[in-house]
DOTILUM-658157 format. One record per atom (N, C-alpha, C): atom name; residue number from 1; x, y, z. Coordinates in steps of 0.1 Angstrom, whole numbers. Each point is the difference from the previous one (the first is absolute). Layout:
DOTILUM-658157
CA; NUM; X; Y; Z
...
END
This chain:
DOTILUM-658157
N; 1; 67; -309; 253
CA; 1; -3; 13; 1
C; 1; 11; 2; -12
N; 2; 11; -4; -1
CA; 2; 9; 2; -12
C; 2; -2; -8; -10
N; 3; -12; -9; 5
CA; 3; -7; -4; -24
C; 3; -4; 9; -3
N; 4; -11; 4; 13
CA; 4; -6; 12; -6
C; 4; 4; 11; -11
N; 5; 14; 7; 10
CA; 5; 5; 9; -6
C; 5; 9; -4; -8
N; 6; 5; -12; -8
CA; 6; 8; -6; -6
C; 6; -10; 1; -14
N; 7; -15; -2; 2
CA; 7; -7; 2; -6
C; 7; -1; 7; -13
N; 8; -5; 12; 12
CA; 8; -4; 11; -1
C; 8; 13; 6; -12
N; 9; 14; 2; 7
CA; 9; 1; 2; -4
C; 9; 7; -5; -20
N; 10; 3; -13; -1
CA; 10; -8; -4; -16
C; 10; -9; 0; -10
N; 11; -11; 5; 14
CA; 11; -10; 3; -9
C; 11; 1; 17; -7
N; 12; 5; 11; 12
CA; 12; 7; 11; -5
C; 12; 10; 0; -16
N; 13; 8; -9; -1
CA; 13; 9; -7; -6
C; 13; -10; 2; -16
N; 14; -8; -7; -2
CA; 14; -7; 0; -9
C; 14; -6; 8; -2
N; 15; -4; 13; 9
CA; 15; -10; 10; -3
C; 15; 11; 13; -1
N; 16; 13; -1; -7
CA; 16; 7; 7; -1
C; 16; 6; -1; -19
N; 17; 0; -17; 1
CA; 17; -1; -7; -14
C; 17; -5; 9; -7
N; 18; -14; -5; 5
CA; 18; -13; 9; -10
C; 18; 8; 10; -2
N; 19; -4; 15; 9
CA; 19; 7; 8; 3
C; 19; 10; 7; -11
N; 20; 10; -7; 2
CA; 20; 10; -4; -11
C; 20; 1; 0; -11
N; 21; -10; -8; -4
CA; 21; -8; -8; -17
C; 21; -7; 9; -3
N; 22; -6; 13; 8
CA; 22; -13; 10; -10
C; 22; 12; 8; -1
N; 23; 7; 9; 13
CA; 23; 8; 7; -6
C; 23; 14; 1; -10
N; 24; 2; -13; -2
CA; 24; 4; -4; -13
C; 24; -6; 0; -12
N; 25; -15; -5; 3
CA; 25; -6; 2; -13
C; 25; -3; 16; -10
N; 26; -1; 1; 17
CA; 26; -3; 20; -7
C; 26; 11; 4; -6
N; 27; 15; 0; 8
CA; 27; 11; 5; -6
C; 27; 5; -2; -11
N; 28; -8; -9; -7
CA; 28; 2; -3; -18
C; 28; -5; 7; -6
N; 29; -9; 13; 5
CA; 29; -11; 12; -7
C; 29; 10; 13; 3
N; 30; -6; 0; 17
CA; 30; 4; 13; 7
C; 30; 19; -1; 5
N; 31; 3; 15; 1
CA; 31; 9; 3; -1
C; 31; -4; 12; 8
N; 32; 8; -2; 18
CA; 32; -4; 8; 9
C; 32; -14; -4; 11
N; 33; -5; 7; -1
CA; 33; -14; 3; 12
C; 33; 5; -14; 12
N; 34; 9; 2; 5
CA; 34; -5; -11; 6
C; 34; -4; 0; 14
N; 35; -2; 8; 5
CA; 35; -8; 6; 10
C; 35; -12; -2; -5
N; 36; -4; 2; -12
CA; 36; -19; 2; -4
C; 36; 1; -19; 2
N; 37; 9; -5; -7
CA; 37; -3; -13; -2
C; 37; 1; -10; 15
N; 38; 5; 2; 5
CA; 38; 1; -4; 14
C; 38; -12; 6; 12
N; 39; -6; 12; -5
CA; 39; -14; 3; 8
C; 39; -11; -9; -8
N; 40; 2; -3; -9
CA; 40; -8; -7; -11
C; 40; -7; -11; 13
N; 41; 19; -10; -7
CA; 41; -4; -15; 8
C; 41; -3; -1; 12
N; 42; 4; 11; 8
CA; 42; -3; 1; 17
C; 42; -15; 2; -2
N; 43; -8; 2; -6
CA; 43; -11; 2; 0
C; 43; -10; -10; -3
N; 44; 5; -9; -12
CA; 44; -8; -14; -3
C; 44; 4; -10; 11
N; 45; 15; 6; 7
CA; 45; -7; -16; 10
C; 45; -4; 7; 14
N; 46; -4; 14; 2
CA; 46; -4; 8; 14
C; 46; -18; 0; -5
N; 47; -2; -8; -14
CA; 47; -16; 2; -2
C; 47; -6; 11; 1
N; 48; 9; 11; -7
CA; 48; -4; 17; 3
C; 48; 0; 5; -17
N; 49; -6; 9; -3
CA; 49; -7; 7; -15
C; 49; 16; 7; -2
N; 50; 0; 6; -8
CA; 50; 17; 14; 0
C; 50; -9; 5; -15
N; 51; 2; 15; 8
CA; 51; -2; 11; -11
C; 51; 19; 6; -7
N; 52; -3; 1; -13
CA; 52; 14; 7; -2
C; 52; -1; 11; -9
N; 53; 6; 14; 9
CA; 53; 0; 7; -7
C; 53; 11; 7; -10
N; 54; 0; 5; -8
CA; 54; 12; 8; -9
C; 54; -3; 2; -15
N; 55; 14; 12; -3
CA; 55; -9; 7; -16
C; 55; 3; -13; -10
N; 56; -9; 1; -10
CA; 56; 0; -7; -9
C; 56; 13; -7; -2
N; 57; -2; -15; -12
CA; 57; 15; 0; -1
C; 57; 10; -5; 7
N; 58; -3; -4; 12
CA; 58; 11; -5; 13
C; 58; -5; -15; 4
N; 59; -6; -5; -9
CA; 59; -3; -15; 4
C; 59; -9; -6; 8
N; 60; -10; 13; 1
CA; 60; -6; -8; 14
C; 60; -15; -8; -6
N; 61; -1; -2; -10
CA; 61; -6; -9; -9
C; 61; 1; -11; 2
N; 62; 13; 0; -11
CA; 62; 7; -11; -1
C; 62; 4; -11; 5
N; 63; 4; 9; 15
CA; 63; 6; -6; 13
C; 63; -10; -5; 4
N; 64; -11; 0; 2
CA; 64; -11; -4; 7
C; 64; -5; -15; -13
N; 65; 1; 6; -12
CA; 65; -9; -11; -6
C; 65; 20; -18; 1
N; 66; 9; 7; 0
CA; 66; 13; -7; 1
C; 66; -4; -12; 14
N; 67; -7; 6; 7
CA; 67; 2; -6; 14
C; 67; -13; -10; 0
N; 68; -10; 9; -5
CA; 68; -11; -12; -3
C; 68; 0; -14; -11
N; 69; 14; 3; -9
CA; 69; 2; -8; -8
C; 69; 6; -9; 8
N; 70; 7; 5; 7
CA; 70; 11; -10; 7
C; 70; -5; -8; 16
N; 71; -12; 2; 2
CA; 71; -11; -11; 7
C; 71; -9; -7; -11
N; 72; -4; -8; 1
CA; 72; -6; -10; -9
C; 72; -17; 0; 4
N; 73; -1; 13; -1
CA; 73; -23; 1; 7
C; 73; -4; 7; -12
N; 74; -12; -3; 2
CA; 74; -6; 11; -8
C; 74; 6; 17; 3
N; 75; -3; 6; -13
CA; 75; 5; 13; 0
C; 75; -10; 8; -9
N; 76; -2; 13; 4
CA; 76; -12; 4; -7
C; 76; 5; 19; -2
N; 77; -2; 7; -13
CA; 77; 3; 17; 7
C; 77; -15; 6; -8
N; 78; 1; 9; 6
CA; 78; -13; 8; 2
C; 78; 6; 15; -1
N; 79; -2; 8; -14
CA; 79; 5; 14; 2
C; 79; -9; 6; 2
N; 80; 1; 9; 15
CA; 80; -10; 12; 4
C; 80; 0; 7; -7
N; 81; -14; 6; -6
CA; 81; -1; 8; -11
C; 81; -16; 14; 5
N; 82; 5; 11; 1
CA; 82; -17; 9; 6
C; 82; -13; -1; -8
N; 83; 1; -14; -9
CA; 83; -20; -1; -1
C; 83; 6; -19; 4
N; 84; 9; -3; 9
CA; 84; 1; -19; 2
C; 84; -11; 8; 18
N; 85; -11; -17; -4
CA; 85; -10; -4; 7
C; 85; 3; -10; 11
N; 86; -11; 3; 11
CA; 86; 6; -15; 9
C; 86; -5; -10; -4
N; 87; -7; 1; -15
CA; 87; -6; -17; -4
C; 87; 14; -2; -15
N; 88; 6; 9; 4
CA; 88; 14; -3; -10
C; 88; 8; -13; 6
N; 89; 3; 8; 17
CA; 89; 6; -4; 4
C; 89; -3; -12; 5
N; 90; -12; -6; 13
CA; 90; -3; -8; 5
C; 90; -6; -8; -9
N; 91; -7; 3; -14
CA; 91; -6; -9; -8
C; 91; -19; 1; 2
N; 92; -7; -6; -10
CA; 92; -12; 5; 0
C; 92; -12; -13; 5
N; 93; -17; 0; 3
CA; 93; -3; -8; -6
C; 93; -7; -6; -18
N; 94; -1; -7; -1
CA; 94; 0; -2; -22
C; 94; -17; -10; 8
N; 95; -6; 3; -11
CA; 95; -15; -10; -4
C; 95; 8; -17; -11
N; 96; -1; -6; 12
CA; 96; 1; -16; -4
C; 96; -20; -2; -11
N; 97; 3; 3; -11
CA; 97; -15; -8; 1
C; 97; -2; -6; -1
N; 98; 13; -15; 1
CA; 98; -10; -17; -4
C; 98; -1; 2; 15
N; 99; 2; 6; 13
CA; 99; -2; -2; 11
C; 99; -13; 9; 7
N; 100; -2; 8; -13
CA; 100; -9; 14; 0
C; 100; 6; 7; 19
N; 101; 10; 2; 1
CA; 101; 1; 6; 14
C; 101; 16; 3; -6
N; 102; 7; 12; 13
CA; 102; 9; 6; 0
C; 102; 11; -4; 5
N; 103; 14; 0; -5
CA; 103; 9; -7; 4
C; 103; 13; 9; 0
N; 104; 11; 0; 11
CA; 104; 11; 11; 3
C; 104; 6; -3; -14
N; 105; 6; 7; -2
CA; 105; 19; 2; -11
C; 105; 7; 4; 13
N; 106; 5; -3; 3
CA; 106; 12; 8; 8
C; 106; 6; 9; -12
N; 107; 9; 13; 4
CA; 107; 5; 4; -2
C; 107; 22; -4; 4
N; 108; 5; 12; -14
CA; 108; 12; -3; 6
C; 108; 10; -1; 6
N; 109; -9; 4; 15
CA; 109; 7; 0; 16
C; 109; 0; -12; 5
N; 110; -7; -8; -4
CA; 110; -4; -15; 3
C; 110; 15; -6; -6
N; 111; 11; 2; 10
CA; 111; 12; -9; -4
C; 111; 10; 1; 9
N; 112; 16; -6; -3
CA; 112; 5; -2; 11
C; 112; 5; 14; 3
N; 113; 14; 6; -9
CA; 113; 4; 12; 0
C; 113; -7; 7; -12
N; 114; -2; 13; 6
CA; 114; -8; 11; -7
C; 114; 3; 9; -1
N; 115; 5; 5; -8
CA; 115; 6; 11; -6
C; 115; -10; 14; -3
N; 116; 1; 10; 4
CA; 116; -11; 8; 2
C; 116; 5; 16; -6
N; 117; 4; 2; -11
CA; 117; 4; 8; -7
C; 117; 1; 15; -1
N; 118; 3; 10; 6
CA; 118; 3; 14; 1
C; 118; -16; 3; 8
N; 119; -2; -5; 13
CA; 119; -11; -6; 7
C; 119; -4; 16; 4
N; 120; 3; 6; -1
CA; 120; -4; 16; 5
C; 120; -6; 5; -16
N; 121; 2; -3; -5
CA; 121; -9; 5; -12
C; 121; -15; -6; 2
N; 122; -5; -9; 1
CA; 122; -12; -4; 4
C; 122; -9; 10; 9
N; 123; -16; 7; 4
CA; 123; -7; 6; 11
C; 123; -1; -10; 10
N; 124; -6; 3; 12
CA; 124; 3; -7; 11
C; 124; -7; -6; -1
N; 125; -10; 2; -5
CA; 125; -13; -13; -5
C; 125; 7; -14; -2
N; 126; 6; 1; -9
CA; 126; 6; -13; -2
C; 126; 11; -2; 5
N; 127; 9; 6; 10
CA; 127; 11; -4; 12
C; 127; -9; -9; 6
N; 128; -10; 5; 9
CA; 128; -8; -2; 8
C; 128; -3; -18; -1
N; 129; -1; -4; -9
CA; 129; -3; -9; -6
C; 129; 12; -10; 5
N; 130; 15; 6; 0
CA; 130; 8; -10; 7
C; 130; 4; -1; 14
N; 131; -12; 8; 11
CA; 131; 5; 3; 9
C; 131; -4; -15; 9
N; 132; -10; -3; 0
CA; 132; -3; -20; 3
C; 132; 8; -9; -4
N; 133; -4; 0; -11
CA; 133; 15; -4; -3
C; 133; 20; -4; 4
N; 134; 1; 8; -1
CA; 134; 10; 9; 5
C; 134; 3; -9; 19
N; 135; -12; 1; 2
CA; 135; 3; 4; 14
C; 135; -4; -21; 0
N; 136; -8; 0; 1
CA; 136; -12; -9; 4
C; 136; 3; -14; -12
N; 137; 5; 1; -8
CA; 137; 7; -15; -14
C; 137; -16; 5; -4
N; 138; -11; 0; -5
CA; 138; -6; -1; 0
C; 138; -11; 13; -8
N; 139; -10; -4; -6
CA; 139; -8; 7; -13
C; 139; -11; -3; 7
N; 140; -15; 10; 8
CA; 140; -12; 0; -6
C; 140; -10; 5; -5
N; 141; -6; -8; -13
CA; 141; -4; 10; -6
C; 141; -22; -7; -5
N; 142; -1; 8; 4
CA; 142; -17; -7; 0
C; 142; -5; -8; 10
N; 143; 9; 3; 13
CA; 143; -7; -2; 12
C; 143; 10; -12; -3
N; 144; 5; -4; -5
CA; 144; 12; -17; -3
C; 144; 12; 5; 1
N; 145; 6; -11; 9
CA; 145; 19; 2; 1
C; 145; 7; -7; -4
N; 146; 6; -2; -8
CA; 146; 16; -2; -9
C; 146; 7; 1; 3
N; 147; 10; -11; 9
CA; 147; 12; 1; 5
C; 147; 9; -5; -11
N; 148; 10; 13; 2
CA; 148; 12; 1; -6
C; 148; 11; -12; -6
N; 149; 0; -7; -10
CA; 149; 13; -11; 3
C; 149; 13; -1; 9
N; 150; 5; -10; 6
CA; 150; 16; 8; 7
C; 150; 10; -5; -10
N; 151; 15; 5; 1
CA; 151; -8; 13; 5
C; 151; 3; 12; -4
N; 152; -9; 15; 3
CA; 152; 1; 8; -6
C; 152; 5; 13; 1
N; 153; 7; 11; -3
CA; 153; 7; 11; -3
C; 153; -10; 9; -6
N; 154; 2; 8; -1
CA; 154; -1; 12; -10
C; 154; 16; 9; 4
N; 155; 4; 2; -17
CA; 155; 9; 11; -4
C; 155; 0; 9; -4
N; 156; -4; 15; 5
CA; 156; -4; 6; -7
C; 156; 13; 13; -6
N; 157; -6; 8; -7
CA; 157; 13; 11; -6
C; 157; -8; 11; 0
N; 158; 8; 11; 3
CA; 158; -11; 16; -4
C; 158; 17; 4; -2
N; 159; -2; 19; -2
CA; 159; 9; 4; -9
C; 159; -5; 16; 5
N; 160; 7; 1; 13
CA; 160; 0; 10; 6
C; 160; 4; 11; -7
N; 161; 3; 8; -13
CA; 161; 1; 15; -8
C; 161; -12; 2; -7
N; 162; -2; -9; -7
CA; 162; -15; 2; -7
C; 162; -16; -1; 5
N; 163; -1; 12; 5
CA; 163; -14; 5; 11
C; 163; -13; 2; -8
N; 164; -1; 2; -15
CA; 164; -9; 5; -11
C; 164; -6; -16; -1
N; 165; -16; -2; 4
CA; 165; -5; -16; 1
C; 165; 6; -10; 11
N; 166; 4; 6; 12
CA; 166; -4; -10; 9
C; 166; -5; 4; 8
N; 167; -1; -9; 12
CA; 167; -9; 1; 15
C; 167; 14; -4; 9
N; 168; -2; 8; 6
CA; 168; 5; -3; 16
C; 168; -7; -14; 6
N; 169; 9; -6; 3
CA; 169; -3; -19; 10
C; 169; -7; 7; 12
N; 170; -14; -11; 2
CA; 170; -6; 6; 11
C; 170; 13; -7; 12
N; 171; 0; 5; 12
CA; 171; 8; 0; 12
C; 171; -1; -14; 2
N; 172; -21; -10; 1
CA; 172; 6; -14; 6
C; 172; 7; -6; -17
N; 173; 2; 3; -3
CA; 173; 7; -6; -10
C; 173; 13; 2; -8
N; 174; 11; 5; 6
CA; 174; 9; 0; 0
C; 174; 3; -6; 15
N; 175; -5; -2; 13
CA; 175; -2; -7; 13
C; 175; 1; -17; -3
N; 176; -9; -1; -13
CA; 176; 2; -10; -5
C; 176; 11; -7; -7
N; 177; 14; 2; -3
CA; 177; 9; 1; -5
C; 177; 9; 2; 12
N; 178; 9; -14; 2
CA; 178; 13; -7; 9
C; 178; 12; 15; -4
N; 179; 2; 2; -13
CA; 179; 15; 8; 0
C; 179; -12; 11; -21
N; 180; 6; 8; 8
CA; 180; 3; 13; -11
C; 180; 18; -2; -3
N; 181; 1; -1; -12
CA; 181; 12; -6; -7
C; 181; 3; 15; -5
N; 182; 11; 10; -5
CA; 182; 6; 14; -1
C; 182; 6; -9; -17
N; 183; 0; 2; -5
CA; 183; 9; -7; -16
C; 183; 8; 13; -1
N; 184; 15; -2; 0
CA; 184; 6; 13; -7
C; 184; 8; 1; -11
N; 185; 3; 9; -2
CA; 185; 9; 1; -16
C; 185; 13; -11; 0
N; 186; 9; -9; -12
CA; 186; 2; -9; 2
C; 186; 20; 15; 2
N; 187; 6; -8; 3
CA; 187; 18; 10; -2
C; 187; 0; -1; -8
N; 188; 10; 0; -9
CA; 188; 8; 5; -13
C; 188; 4; -11; 1
N; 189; 6; -13; 6
CA; 189; 9; -14; 4
C; 189; -15; -5; -11
N; 190; -10; -1; 13
CA; 190; -17; -9; -3
C; 190; -1; 4; -13
N; 191; -1; 11; -1
CA; 191; -8; 8; -18
C; 191; 15; -9; -13
N; 192; 6; -1; 1
CA; 192; 14; -2; -7
C; 192; -11; -23; 5
N; 193; 0; -4; 7
CA; 193; 4; -12; 0
C; 193; -18; -5; -5
N; 194; -11; 9; -2
CA; 194; -11; -1; -1
C; 194; -2; -3; -16
N; 195; 13; 10; -8
CA; 195; -5; -1; -12
C; 195; 10; -11; -8
N; 196; 13; -1; 7
CA; 196; 4; -13; -2
C; 196; -7; -11; -2
N; 197; -11; -4; 12
CA; 197; -6; -15; 5
C; 197; -7; 5; -16
N; 198; -7; 11; -3
CA; 198; -12; -5; -8
C; 198; 1; 1; -13
N; 199; 17; 4; -7
CA; 199; 4; 5; -7
C; 199; 3; -19; -2
N; 200; 6; -7; 10
CA; 200; 5; -18; -6
C; 200; -11; -6; 2
N; 201; -12; 6; 3
CA; 201; -13; -12; -3
C; 201; -7; 2; -10
N; 202; 3; 6; -9
CA; 202; -2; 5; -12
C; 202; -18; -5; -5
N; 203; -2; -5; -7
CA; 203; -14; -3; 4
C; 203; -8; -10; 2
N; 204; 10; -8; 16
CA; 204; -4; -8; 9
C; 204; -10; 10; 10
N; 205; -17; -3; 0
CA; 205; -12; 13; 11
C; 205; 4; -4; 12
N; 206; 1; 6; 8
CA; 206; 11; 0; 15
C; 206; -8; -11; 13
N; 207; -13; 2; -3
CA; 207; -8; -13; 5
C; 207; 4; -17; 0
N; 208; 1; 4; -14
CA; 208; 6; -16; -6
C; 208; 12; -6; 5
N; 209; 7; 9; 9
CA; 209; 16; -8; 10
C; 209; 1; 0; 8
N; 210; -17; 7; 10
CA; 210; -3; -3; 15
C; 210; -7; -17; 0
N; 211; 4; -10; 8
CA; 211; -2; -14; 1
C; 211; -10; 4; 18
N; 212; -6; -10; 2
CA; 212; -9; 3; 9
C; 212; 12; -10; 13
N; 213; 0; 14; 6
CA; 213; 8; -12; 16
C; 213; -6; -3; 11
N; 214; -11; 3; 2
CA; 214; -12; -3; 12
C; 214; -15; -5; -7
N; 215; -8; -5; 6
CA; 215; -14; -7; -8
C; 215; -7; 7; 14
N; 216; -13; 1; -2
CA; 216; -10; 10; 11
C; 216; 0; -9; 12
N; 217; 4; -16; -2
CA; 217; -5; -9; 14
C; 217; 15; 1; 10
N; 218; 14; 2; -10
CA; 218; 9; 8; 6
C; 218; 2; 14; 9
N; 219; -5; 12; -4
CA; 219; 0; 9; 5
C; 219; -10; 0; 11
N; 220; -16; -10; 0
CA; 220; -1; -1; 11
C; 220; 3; -2; 11
N; 221; 2; -11; -6
CA; 221; 14; -8; 17
C; 221; 9; 10; 6
N; 222; 8; 6; -13
CA; 222; 6; 12; 9
C; 222; -3; 4; 10
N; 223; -12; 4; -7
CA; 223; -7; 13; 8
C; 223; -3; -8; 12
N; 224; -5; -6; 1
CA; 224; -1; -4; 13
C; 224; 15; -1; 12
N; 225; 7; -6; -8
CA; 225; 10; -1; 5
C; 225; 5; 14; 4
N; 226; 1; 10; -3
CA; 226; 4; 12; 5
C; 226; -11; 4; 9
N; 227; -10; -4; 5
CA; 227; -6; 5; 9
C; 227; 8; -2; 12
N; 228; 1; -12; -2
CA; 228; 9; -7; 14
C; 228; 13; 2; 3
N; 229; 9; 8; -7
CA; 229; 10; 13; 5
C; 229; -3; 6; 13
N; 230; 14; -1; 2
CA; 230; -2; 4; 20
C; 230; 0; 18; -6
N; 231; -2; 5; 15
CA; 231; -2; 8; 4
C; 231; -2; 8; 15
N; 232; 13; 5; 0
CA; 232; -2; 8; 16
C; 232; -6; 2; 7
N; 233; -7; 1; 11
CA; 233; -5; 14; 6
C; 233; 3; 15; -3
N; 234; 15; -2; 6
CA; 234; 2; 16; -4
C; 234; 2; 6; -10
N; 235; 0; -9; -14
CA; 235; -8; 5; -12
C; 235; -9; 3; -4
N; 236; -14; -2; 1
CA; 236; -11; -4; 8
C; 236; -3; 14; -1
N; 237; 11; 5; 15
CA; 237; -7; 14; 6
C; 237; 9; 12; -10
N; 238; 12; -8; -1
CA; 238; 6; 10; -15
C; 238; -13; 5; -7
N; 239; -5; -7; -6
CA; 239; -7; 0; -15
C; 239; -12; 11; 7
N; 240; -9; -6; 15
CA; 240; -11; 7; 1
C; 240; 5; 18; 5
N; 241; 10; -2; 7
CA; 241; 12; 17; 4
C; 241; -12; 8; -17
N; 242; 13; -12; -6
CA; 242; 5; 4; -13
C; 242; -15; 7; -5
N; 243; -9; -4; -5
CA; 243; -11; 2; 0
C; 243; -14; 10; 1
N; 244; 6; -2; 21
CA; 244; -4; 6; 1
C; 244; 3; 20; 3
N; 245; 13; 3; -8
CA; 245; 6; 6; 0
C; 245; -3; 10; -7
N; 246; -5; -7; -13
CA; 246; -7; 8; -16
C; 246; -11; -1; 7
N; 247; -6; 2; 7
CA; 247; -16; 9; 7
C; 247; 2; 11; 9
N; 248; 9; 3; 3
CA; 248; 5; 7; 10
C; 248; 11; 7; 1
N; 249; 3; 4; -20
CA; 249; 11; 8; -11
C; 249; -7; 10; 5
N; 250; 8; 14; -7
CA; 250; -9; 7; 2
C; 250; 6; 5; -10
N; 251; 12; 0; -13
CA; 251; -2; -4; -18
C; 251; -14; -8; -5
N; 252; -7; -11; 13
CA; 252; -12; -7; -11
C; 252; -8; 3; 3
N; 253; -15; 3; -10
CA; 253; -15; 2; 5
C; 253; -7; -16; 3
N; 254; 3; -6; -10
CA; 254; -5; -18; 6
C; 254; 10; -6; 1
N; 255; 2; -6; 10
CA; 255; 12; -16; 4
C; 255; -5; -13; -7
N; 256; 6; -7; 6
CA; 256; 0; -15; -7
C; 256; -9; -6; 4
N; 257; -7; -10; 0
CA; 257; -11; -12; 4
C; 257; 9; -14; 8
N; 258; -9; -6; 5
CA; 258; 4; -14; 8
C; 258; 1; -10; -14
N; 259; -7; 5; -10
CA; 259; 3; -9; -14
C; 259; 22; 9; -5
N; 260; 1; 4; 6
CA; 260; 13; 5; -7
C; 260; 9; -10; 6
N; 261; -1; -4; 19
CA; 261; 7; 0; 7
C; 261; 6; -17; -2
N; 262; -15; -3; -3
CA; 262; 2; -14; -5
C; 262; 0; -6; -18
N; 263; 5; 11; 0
CA; 263; 9; 1; -16
C; 263; 10; 2; 2
N; 264; 7; 7; 13
CA; 264; 11; 3; 1
C; 264; 11; -17; 6
N; 265; -13; -3; 8
CA; 265; 8; -14; 4
C; 265; -5; -12; -11
N; 266; -7; -6; -6
CA; 266; 3; -5; -10
C; 266; 4; 0; -11
N; 267; 9; 12; -14
CA; 267; 4; 9; 5
C; 267; 21; -4; -3
N; 268; -2; -3; 17
CA; 268; 12; 0; 5
C; 268; 1; -12; -1
N; 269; -9; -13; 6
CA; 269; 5; -9; -4
C; 269; 1; -5; -6
N; 270; 3; 1; -14
CA; 270; -1; -3; -19
C; 270; 11; 2; -5
N; 271; 3; 17; 8
CA; 271; 16; 0; 4
C; 271; 10; -2; 2
N; 272; -4; -4; 14
CA; 272; 8; -14; 11
C; 272; -5; -14; -11
N; 273; -9; -3; -3
CA; 273; 7; -15; -10
C; 273; 6; -3; -14
N; 274; 1; 17; -6
CA; 274; 10; -2; -11
C; 274; 10; 4; 5
N; 275; 3; 8; 7
CA; 275; 18; -5; 5
C; 275; 4; -13; 6
N; 276; -9; -8; 1
CA; 276; 3; -14; 9
C; 276; 1; -1; 12
N; 277; -10; 11; 6
CA; 277; 2; -3; 21
C; 277; -21; 1; -5
N; 278; 3; -12; 16
CA; 278; -13; -4; 6
C; 278; -7; 12; 8
N; 279; 12; 11; 2
CA; 279; -1; 5; 9
C; 279; -4; 18; -4
N; 280; -7; 8; 2
CA; 280; 2; 11; 2
C; 280; 4; 12; 2
N; 281; 13; 7; -7
CA; 281; 5; 11; 6
C; 281; -7; 13; -2
N; 282; 9; 11; 12
CA; 282; -7; 11; -6
C; 282; 6; 8; -16
N; 283; 11; -3; -4
CA; 283; 2; 1; -15
C; 283; -10; -5; -13
N; 284; -11; -12; 7
CA; 284; -8; -1; -9
C; 284; -10; 8; 1
N; 285; -6; 3; 15
CA; 285; -10; 11; -2
C; 285; 12; 12; -6
N; 286; 5; 6; 3
CA; 286; 7; 13; -7
C; 286; 1; -2; -13
N; 287; -3; -11; -9
CA; 287; -1; -5; -13
C; 287; -12; 3; -4
N; 288; -6; -1; 12
CA; 288; -14; 2; -16
C; 288; -11; 8; 10
N; 289; 6; 12; 4
CA; 289; -7; 8; 11
C; 289; -8; 11; -15
N; 290; 7; 5; -5
CA; 290; -1; 15; -8
C; 290; -9; -9; -9
N; 291; 3; -9; -5
CA; 291; -11; -2; -12
C; 291; -12; -10; 7
N; 292; 0; -2; 9
CA; 292; -14; 0; 8
C; 292; -5; 14; 5
N; 293; 2; 2; 7
CA; 293; -6; 14; 3
C; 293; 5; 13; -13
N; 294; 2; 0; -5
CA; 294; 3; 13; -11
C; 294; -16; 5; -4
N; 295; -7; -9; -4
CA; 295; -14; -1; -4
C; 295; -14; 0; 8
N; 296; 3; 1; 12
CA; 296; -6; 4; 12
C; 296; -2; 2; 9
N; 297; 8; 11; -3
CA; 297; 4; 12; 9
C; 297; -6; 15; -6
N; 298; -5; 11; 2
CA; 298; -8; 8; 1
C; 298; 12; 9; -2
N; 299; 4; 14; -9
CA; 299; 10; 9; 11
C; 299; -9; 11; 1
N; 300; 5; 6; 16
CA; 300; -13; 16; 2
C; 300; 5; 7; -17
N; 301; -4; 11; -5
CA; 301; -5; 10; -9
C; 301; 10; 8; 5
N; 302; 8; 1; 4
CA; 302; 10; 18; -1
C; 302; 16; -14; -2
N; 303; -1; -8; 11
CA; 303; 9; -14; -12
C; 303; 5; 2; -10
N; 304; -11; -8; -8
CA; 304; 0; 3; -18
C; 304; 4; 14; -1
N; 305; 1; 5; 6
CA; 305; 3; 16; -9
C; 305; 9; -1; 0
N; 306; 7; -5; 10
CA; 306; 15; 2; 0
C; 306; 1; -4; -9
N; 307; 1; -15; -3
CA; 307; 5; -10; -14
C; 307; 6; -10; 10
N; 308; -8; -4; 11
CA; 308; 4; -9; 9
C; 308; -7; -16; -5
N; 309; 6; -6; 1
CA; 309; -5; -15; -5
C; 309; 1; -11; 14
N; 310; -16; -7; -4
CA; 310; 1; -8; 7
C; 310; 7; -10; 11
N; 311; 11; -5; -16
CA; 311; 15; -8; 3
C; 311; 7; 10; 12
N; 312; -1; 13; 0
CA; 312; 9; 11; 6
C; 312; -3; -5; 13
N; 313; -16; 1; -2
CA; 313; -2; -1; 18
C; 313; 3; -14; 8
N; 314; -2; -8; -11
CA; 314; 1; -18; 5
C; 314; 14; 3; 8
N; 315; 10; 6; -11
CA; 315; 14; -2; 9
C; 315; 4; 8; 12
N; 316; -12; 13; 0
CA; 316; 7; 7; 10
C; 316; -8; -9; 16
N; 317; -10; -5; -5
CA; 317; -6; -9; 11
C; 317; 5; -12; 9
N; 318; 9; -8; -15
CA; 318; 8; -14; 5
C; 318; 12; 9; 6
N; 319; 10; 13; -3
CA; 319; 15; 4; 6
C; 319; -11; 5; 12
N; 320; -10; 0; 7
CA; 320; -2; 11; 12
C; 320; -5; -18; 9
N; 321; 0; -9; -7
CA; 321; -3; -11; 10
C; 321; 11; -8; 2
N; 322; 4; -11; 15
CA; 322; 7; -9; 4
C; 322; -2; -13; -10
N; 323; 9; -4; -5
CA; 323; -4; -7; -9
C; 323; 5; -21; 11
N; 324; -6; -5; -1
CA; 324; 3; -8; 5
C; 324; 9; -16; -5
N; 325; 11; 1; 8
CA; 325; 9; -12; -1
C; 325; -1; -12; 5
END
């Protein structure tokens, strides 16, 4: 038994070194935004997708590209626009005159890490092309199923301010994102750090400074390890009770689904591993709850009129519960 525990802790040390390497690579460019970087790495380890929301210029896209560059795996970027068609994302059959038949030419979504920029600019028809891919890691085209390469992760960005020419994401698609990360403006000190950082870089491109810290095989191995993290029965009961509260709260019109319960469990396991522990604590759960739930609940119209946010209601629910110790 002691030998198994020792082996597991040794493995967690390797995981922590990998996480630290990714963070150090990103810090070469990004000043601040530690919470966003931490959650993106947690999602990568927990095999989840991330929706990043913030005003233009807060390094949403740059951070996503830097994370992708720090993992030595396939990367593609898709700029969503109102005229984008599903075939522009998935690919299309192309006629091969030599074989006198059609062969499928894969689209940009067939990669390891896929950056979808301004995801809310494409209509529902194109957004729906991601539903099967994000949940089942496969695409069915013309009756044939094409599996996605492993590891697979979607990083999507959206601007919450500009509403012209945008489309609300379907609830079914929002539910497929492990996290929704809200990116704030930097502080004045961080702003000065950004100016100093980019001034010192001169003509050097940001991405050229990033070295891969992990390869695809290592990511797959770490994901398997995350699944074996220990979580006590009382913490599972806490997660279930928390999700149940969202379905019976007076301020919430639509509560979270069972997928949210699984998301909290998997994300908290990743958070625990990133802290060097092979077991989950209540703090790990509380650290991920807002990012897991804020895009999965819909507030009642009267609460929205009052200016209450999803984060406010999530905070109320947690404060009214007994957190296990």
